N, C-alpha and C positions, 0 to 999 in steps of 0.2 A: 646389407647383411646386419640384422639386428641381433643384439646379445642380451640375454636376460639371466638373472640369478634367482634360483628358487631353492628351497630347503625342505627336506623331509625330517621333521624333528622326532618322529616316533613311528612305530609300526604296530600300533595298538588295535588295528583292524585285521591283522593277519592276512591270510590269503583270500582274495576276493574271487567270487564266482565269475567265470567268463561271461555270463549273461549280463553282468554289470559293467562291461567294458565301456559302454557309452555314457555311463552315469557320472560324468565329470562334475556334475552339480552336487553330488553327495559329499557331505562333510567327511565321510570315511574314506573317500577316494584318495585323498592326499596322505592318509595314514596307513594305507594298505599295501599289499604286495600282489603281484601277478602270480608269483610262485614262491612258496615258503616250504622248502624241503629240508627235513632233519634240523629244524631250528625251533626254539621256544621263545615266545615273547615274554619279556620281563615286566613287572608291575610299573617300572619307571618308563617303559616305552621302548627300550632297546631289544635286540634279538641276540640270542646266544646259541651256540652249538648244542644240540641235544646230547645227553650223556650216552656213552656206549653201553654195551651189555656184557655182563660176565657169564661165561659158560658155567653151568652148575652140574648138570647131569643129563644123560640121554634117557628118554622114556622108552618103553617097549615099542618095537616097530614091526613085529611079526605076530601072527596068531591072533586069537580073540582079544588078547590084552593090548594089542597095538594101539597107540595113540591115534593112529589113522582112523580108527573106529569111533573116536570121541575122547575128549578130555575136558576138564573143568577146574578152574582155580577158585578156591574158597578161602577167605581169610578167617583166622581163629585167634582171638585175643583172650588169653587165659588170665593174665594179670598185667600189671604195669611194667613188668620186666620180662614176661614170657608171652610172645606172640608168634604165630605160625602161619605159613601158607600151606594149605592142603591142596594137593593135586590129585583129582580123581581120574582114573582110567577104568577100563572094564573090570569091575569087581575088585578094584584095588584103590587104596588111598596112600599116597606118598606124602611125607611130612618134611617141610623145610623150615629151618629156623636160622635167622641171621645169615641167609644166603648159603646155607649148607644143608645137604640131605641128611635127615636123621636116620641112622642105620639100626639094624637088628631090632625091629619093632617087637616088643613083648618077649624078647629073647628068642624069637622064632628063627633067627638067621636070615629072615627076609627084610628087605628095606622098604616094606610096605605093609599095610594092614589089609587083610582080606575081608571083604564084605560083599553083600549082595546089592550091587548097583550097576546094572548092565550099561555098556557104553551107549546103547541106543537111547537110554533115558537121560544122559548127561546134558543134552542140549536144553532141556526144559525143567531141570530140577530147580527147587527153591529151598532156601534154608534160613534159619534164624538161630541165635545163640543166647544162652543165659548161663553165666558163670562157667562151669567146666563142661557144659553140655551143648552140643550142636544137634539141631533137629533138621533132617533133610527129608524133603517130600517130593513125590512125583505121582501123578494120577494112576499109574500102573503098578506102583510099588508101595507096600505098607510102609508108613513113616519109619525112618531109621534114626536111632539115637546114638550119637557118637560122643564118647566121654574121654577126656584126657585124664590119665591117672596121676600117679605120684612123680613121674619123671617125663622128660621129653620123649622117651621111647615107649611109654606105656599108654596104650589106647585100646578102647573096646568099642565095638559096634554091635547093636542089637535092635530088634524090632521094638518099636515103641508100644508099651502096654498101656491101654486106656482104662481108667476107672469106670467110665461109662461112655457110650457112643450114642449120639443122637439118632433118632429113628424118623423114617418118612414113609408115608403111605404110597408105596409104588403101585400097589393093587389093593384097593379098599374093598372089604367084604363086611356086610352087616348080617347079624343073626339075632334071633329072638329066643334065647334059651327059656326053658320052662321054669316057672317059679317066680317068687318075688325077691326083691333086694331091699335092704334097709340101711341107709347111711347113719352113722353115729353123730354126724354134725353136718351143717349145710355148706361149709366152706373150709378151705385150708387143708390140713392133713386129716383125712377121713378114713374110717374103716367101713367097708361094705360087707354086710352079712347077707348071704343068700339062703333061701329056704330049701334049696336042693344043690347037689354038687354040679356047678356049672363052670367052675374055674379050673384052669390048668396052669402050670408054671410058664408055659409059652405065652400066656396072656400079658406078661409084664411088658410094658411099653405100649399096650393097646388101650382102647378107650371105652368107657361106659357113657351112653347117652340116655338121659331120662326125660320123661314128659310129665308135667308141662315145662319143667326147667331143670337143667343140670347137665354138666359134662365134666368127666373126670378121667385122669390118666392113671392107669394101674402102675404102681411103682414097686410093689412087693407082693409076692404070692405067699399066703399063709396056709391055706388049705383049699379043698375043692369048694368050700362054702364061705371062704373069707379071704379078702384081699385088702391091702392098703392102697389108697389113691390120693392124688392131689387134684383139687378141683380147678378147672379152667373157668367154669361158670358155676355159681353156687346152686345147690339143690334147693327146691322150693320149701321143703321141710324135712324133718327126720322121720316122717311116717314111712311105712312100707310102700314101695312102688310096685304096683300090680304087674302081673304077667302081661306082656304086650305093650306096657307103657315104658319099657326100657329095652335097649338093644346093646349088643356087644359089637364094637367096630374093630375089625382086625385087618391085617395086611401091612402093618407098620414094620419095616425092616431096618436093620442097622444101615445107616447111610454110607458107611465106609466098609468095604469088604472086597474080597477078590472078585466077586461078581459085579458089584456096583461101582468099583473104583475107589480110589483114595484121594485125600486132599492134594491139591496142586500148588497151593501157595501157603505161606505161614509167616507169622510175625508175633511178637509180644507187644502189648499196648495196655498201659495202666492196670497192671496186675492180672491181665488175662492173656492166655495163649489163644490166638486167632488162626483158624484155617479158612482159606477162601477157595471155593470151587472144588469140584470133583468130577470124575468122568460122567457120573449119572446126574449130578446137579451142579453144572458149571457156573451158575450165577448166584450161589448161596454162600453166605458167610456164617461161620459158627464161632462163638467165643466161649471159652471155658468159664467155670466158676472162678471168682476172684481168689487167687492164691492156690487154687486147686487146678493146676494146669492141664491135667489129663482127665478131668471130669466135665463132660460136655452135655449131659442130659439134664434139661431143666426140670426142676421139681416143684419148689414152692413159689417161684416167681418173685422172691425177694430181690433187693437191689444188687446183691452179690451173686445171684444165680447165673446160670449159663444163658447166653443170648444167641439168637438166630434171626437172620433176615435174608430175603431173596430180592435180587434186583429185577423187579418187574417193570420194564420200560418198553418203549416201542422199537427197541433195537436189541439184537443179540449181544449179550454182554458176558462172554466167558472171562472169568477173572484170570489175569496174567500176573499180578503182583500186588502186594500190600506193604505199607510202610507206616511206621509210627512217627508222626510229627506232632505239630500242635493238635491235630486231629488224627484219627485213624483214616488214612487215605487208601482208596481201593482203585486199582487200575484194571481195565478190562479191554477186550478187543474192540469195543464200541465207544466207550466213554470213560471219563474219570469221575470218581465219586468220593465223598467224605462223609463221616458220621458227625453231624452237627452236635455241639455241646454248648450249653449256655454257661458262660463264665467258667467257673471251676466245677460245675456239676459233672459227676461221673456218668459213664455209660451204664444204663440199667436195662433190664428186659422190657420195661414199659416205654423206654425212650431210646430204643435202638432202631434207627432207620437211616437210610442213606440219601443224601442229596447230590445232585449232579454238579460237578465242577467244570466239566468240559465235554466235548463230543468229538474227540480226535481218535481215541483208541491207541493202545500201546502194543508193541510187537512181543509175542510170546518168547520166552527164553532169555530176554534181555532185562536184567534187574534194573529197577529205577534207582536213581542216585540223589541223595539229599544234600543240597547246599544250604547255607544260611538263609538265602533268599527264597528258595522253593525247592521243588523236586523236578529233576530232569528225567525225561523218558523219550524213547524212540517211537515215532509214529508207527502205527500198525503196518503200514506199507514199507517201512524202512527207509523213507526218503527225507525225513525231517527229525531234527532234535528239538524237542519242545521243553518248556518249563511251565509248571503250574504252581502259582504262588498266591498266597492270601493277600488281598488288597484291603487295607484298612479304610480306604475311602468308600469303595463299593461294598465293603463288608461281605465279600464273597471271594471265591477263587477265580483267577484269571489266567489264561494260557498265552504264552508268547513263544514265537518261533526263534529259537536261538541260532539255528543254522540258516536263517533266511539269506544271509550274504555269502554263505559258503556251502550251499547244498551239494555242490559237485564233489565234495570230499566224502560224502556218504555213499558207499557202494555196497549195498546189501549188508548193513551192519549185523554183526554176529554177537559181539560182546561189548560191555561198557564197564568202566571202572573210574572212580574218582580218587585223586590224590590231593588232599588239602594242603595248601601252602603252609610252611612251618617257619618261614622267616620273611624279612621284608623284601628280599629279591626274588620271591617266588609267588606266582599266582596259584589259584586252584587249577589243577590240570585234569581235564576230563578226557579219557582215552576211549576211543571207539574203534574196535577191530572190524575191518571190512572183509567179509568172506569172499567177495568177488576177486580181489587182487592181493589180499594179505597185507594191505597197508594199515596204518593207524592214523585216524583223524584225531589230532590232539588239539583240544580247545583250551586255551589259556584264558581264565575267567577272573574278573573282579566284578561281580554282579552289582555291588553297591555303587560302582561308578560306570556301570553299563559297558564294561570292557569285555569284548569277545574277540579273541585273537586266535583263529584256527591256523594250523599248519599240518603238514603231512610227514609221517615217519615212514621211511622205507629202509629195508636192510638188504645188503648185497647177498645174492644167492639165498634168498629166504623169504618166507611169508609168515607174518604174525598170525597165529590162530587163536590165542587166548591171552587175556591180560587180567591181572588181579593185584590188589593193593594190600600190603601188610603194614598198616599204619602209614609209613612214609617210604617203604620199599616197594618198588614196582617190579613184579614178576611177569614173565610172559612165556608162552609156549611158541616155539618157532619151528616151522617145517623147513628143513634144508636138504638139498640133494647133494650128498657127499659121495664121491666116487660112484655115481650112478645109483645110489641107494637112498631112498627117502628116510631121513632121520627126523626125530621130534625131540627138540632140546628144551630143557628148562633154562632160561636165561634171566638175568636180573639187571635192569638198568641201574647204573652205578655212577654217581658223580665222580668225575676225575678220570674215568675211562674214556679213551679216544677212539676205540674200535669196537666192533660187534663180535659176539661169540668169543670174547677175549680170554686169554690166559695171561696171568701176570705172576711176578715173583721178584725175588731179590737178586743177590749176587749169584750168577750161574755161568757155567761154561758151555752149556747146551740148553736148547729150548725144544720142548715137545708140545705139539698142539694137534693130537689125532682127531679131534672133533671137526677140524677143517682140512683134513687130508686132501691133497690135490688142488687146493684153492690158493689163490694169490693173497697174501696177507701183508698188512702194514706191520712194521717192526720198529720198536723203540727200545734202545738200550741206554739206560741212565738218562732218560728223557730226550735223547738225541734220535732224530728220525734217521733210519737206515733205508737202504734200497729195499723195495718190495721183494718178497721171497715166495716161491712156490713150495708149499708144504709137501714133503715126501709122503709116500703111501703109508708108511708106518707112523707118520706124525712128526718126524724130525724136521726142525726148521734150521736151515743153514744160517749161522750168524758170523759176522766178520770178526768179532772179538767177544771176550767174556764181558758180562756186565758186572759192575762193581757195587751197584746199589739197587737197581731195579730194571725190569724189562716188561714189555707188553707186546703181545702178538695177537692180531685179530683181523677180522674182515674190514675193509675200508668203509668209511661213512662219507658219502658225497653230500656236501652241504651246498644249498643254493638259495639265494634270496634275490628275486627279480622284481624290480619296481613296476608299477603300472606305467603305461606309456605317458610320457611327460606332457602335462597340460599347464599352460600359464594362465593365470587370472588377469586378463587384460580388458581394458575398457572397449577396445575395438572388437572384442569377441574372442572366440576360441582359435586355436591354431592346430586343430586336429589334422587337417589335410595339408598342412605346410611341412616341407622337408626340414628336418632339424638335425643338429649334431651336438652331442654333449662334448663340450670343449675341455672342461675341467671338473674333477670331483674332489671334494674335501670330505673325507670319511672320518667321523669321530668314533674312535674305538677305545675299548677298555681291556687291559690285560690280554692283548691279542698278539699272536705270534706269526700268523700266516693268513693271507687271503688274496684273491685275484678279483680285479674289477674289469668287467668287459674283456676278459681274456688277458689283461695285463697284470703281471705279478707285482704286488705291492712289496717294496723292499722293507725288511724289518731288521736286517743286519747292517751294521755300519763298519766302515773300514778302520775306525779308531778304536774298535773293541779288541782287546788283547786276546790272542788265541782264538779269533772268531771262527776259524774253520773247524775247530774241534771243541766247540762250546755250545751250550744250550742257547737257543734263540731267546733273547730277553723279552719278557712281557712288555708290551708297549701300550701306554695310555696317552691319548692325545689325538691330534689330527694328522691323517696321512693324505697328502696331495698327489693326485694322479693327473698328468697332462697327456696330450697326444693321443686321445681317444679318437679314432678315425671312423668315417662313414656317416653319410646322411641317410635318414629314413623318416617316414611320416610317423612311425611309432618308436621314437627315441626312448630307450630304456637303459637302466643301469642294472647289470647282473653281477652280483657278488657271489663268488664261489670259493670253496675250500676243498682241496683234494688231499691235503696232508693231515695226519693226526696231530694237530696242534690246537692251541687255545684260540677262541674266536668269540668276541662280543662286539657287535656294532650298535652304537647308540643313535646315530642319525647321519644324514648326509646333506651337504650343500653342493649344488652343482650349477655350472654355468652352461647355458644353452645358446647356440647360434641358430637363428631362424632365417631361412631363405624366403624372403617375402615375395619373391617373384614367381613362386610355384605353389 
């Protein structure tokens, strides 16, 4: 019987895809977990219990306004001190600030703003913000402008009014009106005088073509015999152009309308407002004039004029999202593009074209997320998380597969949101909501060090349906079945909470949690764990005594961290098929109050503690030693679990293994 000692110093690879079970040769194998449920990997390599969620409010669950028909979380940062989470449901916008619902919007008595944004559209809306204004777009709805007024409860929503809309020749018609025309100049802004009444007001936005040379766009109607134009190709001279040597090209219509559809994506970039794709022109990008965000019709072709480009490639490229980074990046169903810029040169009408950055395609309805290293996006099939980043060596954009080692955690992704780390014990956290089972795939990231540590968030009696980040606050919509009725709750992940859908307070003699009526909840009084309680139909929670300082009641969070099957690095080869037993575990923990290892409760109370049976379990930092772990198997694993609402941070583990060399 041989014995070996091995150590897992960190968990920086997170949960590993079962397809990699045999890859004991991978460097990440020894730093990964077979199961990582309701935990977060820290930058230093340890794992800690994920925060619980605080119950905020219930969304409508009946009628057309029901959140069952659709919802969407959108962040809105008004100033350095005022930021909001907006929750859209059918034709309503709910406003949250600092974890509380803003009530009585505009003095209406309603806790929501009424607007025209049907639930059926919410899955694929896109938005961008500048100062106090949020612009929301969808291909079936005229763009909406939402403005925050003078207070938290003052908001307005209106249809965006354009100074000009670009036109496109959906059906081109040419005609040869009688008479001659005479330009006053050969290029630039030109006045065209006709010898007879050939022009009408509806010709604005149409074109005049001349022979042997000249093409001009009509930009202003003066009279039946006079229009102002801007030349696209200069006229040959200022002489009269004879009848038959010129024609009027019509059929150009506003590209955005109720019949042609509206923009589907939007962003600001370098002084312009950009729209990408529409129902009738899904692969076209339009940029406004510089500083004139609602003027989109090109006139003189100067550097600050409006811009337009169409993605003409050998694949279908319906635009799904755009983002302003080092360059303007455009994501489509077929490829990833960017607008090349030389050095600090701005985008101009004469230098507005798109280059291909990748050929993966991104999934509609899931906004791309920007890290310092690059931009994260979900593959069009929903089975991969990718990153496209600029490579200084190759001088182009390269795509990498972020979820390569944890693809099993992506189950028809529906939403994505990024919370950036704000201190040294936090990584960037990328949350991906799975529509298939209502879980969250949480990727803990340090891209500069190539750290990708995925885990899975699940919640008792519930499914996550939405997620959104308000600076560092993480909001979510959760579907829960309470007393046989589907409810849709707004909840907020909150550091320090140890339960989900939680209610907290101070000194009380009674506790009420109607949002979890009929459910079994964890109960803490003054940070002491009490026996689980079943919440009465009205919401009353039976408590053994009054709290003197604090209480928390909420749904249990089950924590599990299971190592990969043990494999020793030996000269004689692997020991995959040998029966093994873990004899001893030395678990290094930080500020931890409770955990179990392979079903054995780790003791955290000591008998030398005064009043130990009626006192808070002290935080323990150090090494906990567990002996007497029984059972041989070919797949020896260590399973760390936590079933009580207490603190938990595991830094690493050393364990001793007995190997039966005869089998």
